[in-house]
N, C-alpha and C positions, 0 to 999 in steps of 0.2 A: 502494498500499499506506501500510495507515496508520501510522504512528511512523519512518515514513520522511521525510527533509529533503532535497527538493529543492535543490542548488546550485545555482546560476548558469553557464551556460556559462562556462566560464573565457577570459580575452584569449592567444589562440594567442602563441607567442615570437616575435616579429617574425624573429630568428636563430635556426634551432635546431638550426646547426653552426656554430658560434662559431669555428672551424677557418679562417680565409679559405681553407687549403689543402686542400682535399679529399685531393692526394697525399700528404699530408706522413708523412713516417714519425713513428715513434712516440719516437724522438729529437729531434726537430726538435718536438713535443705537448708535450713533456717541456719543454724549454726553452720553450718558448711561456709555458706555466703560471707557470713559475719566475720567468721574467724580467718576463713582461707583455707582451709582442711576439714577433710569429713570427719565425723570422729568416727575412731573404731569401738565399737563398743563391746570386745574383748580385753581391752588395753586397761587398766584400772586409773589410768590416767586420765584418759580420757572423757572415763565416765563421771572421773571426778570435774573436771570441767566444764562437762556438759549439762551436769546434775549443780553447776552455782550459776550457770548461765541459765537455767530454767526456773532456778528459785529467784533471781535477777528480776527476771521477766515476769514471774505472778507477781514479787511485789511491788511493780510497776504499775501494773495493773490493778491491784489492790487501792492503791495510792489515785491512781484516778480515776476512779468510779467515783466516793464521793465527792471529787473536783466536779464528775459533769453534772451528777445532779446539783451541786449549789450555781453553776450555770444554767440547767436549765429552770430552776425555781429564779435565779434572778432576769432570768428574760418575760415570767409571767407577766408583769404589769406591761412591759411593750406588747407584748400582743396581747394582750387585753384589749390594750386599749387602742390598735392599729390596725388585727384582725378581725377577733371577735365584736367588737361592736360597728366598727364598718360594717359589716355583712349581715352584722344581724338587726338593725336602724332599718334595711330593705323591705327584711320579711314581714316586720309589724304592720 
């Protein structure tokens, strides 16, 4: 077709799956992407590092839950004034 540019065949990726363990769970994948190496759960040192990372992640998530509730409650007056009241007047 005129006007189309033909591209050369791209070289295939020699390693389409960068995860050497196809049976890895999502936590192992996240740990591998964050730390730069895949945890070997047969090695006690990697298990300890993986457990420490999981513990820290859970504690950050536990800290974020009350903050999310506080943010939601702080937006209640704004939502009441700008959304609920504005649209409820039209139905009366």
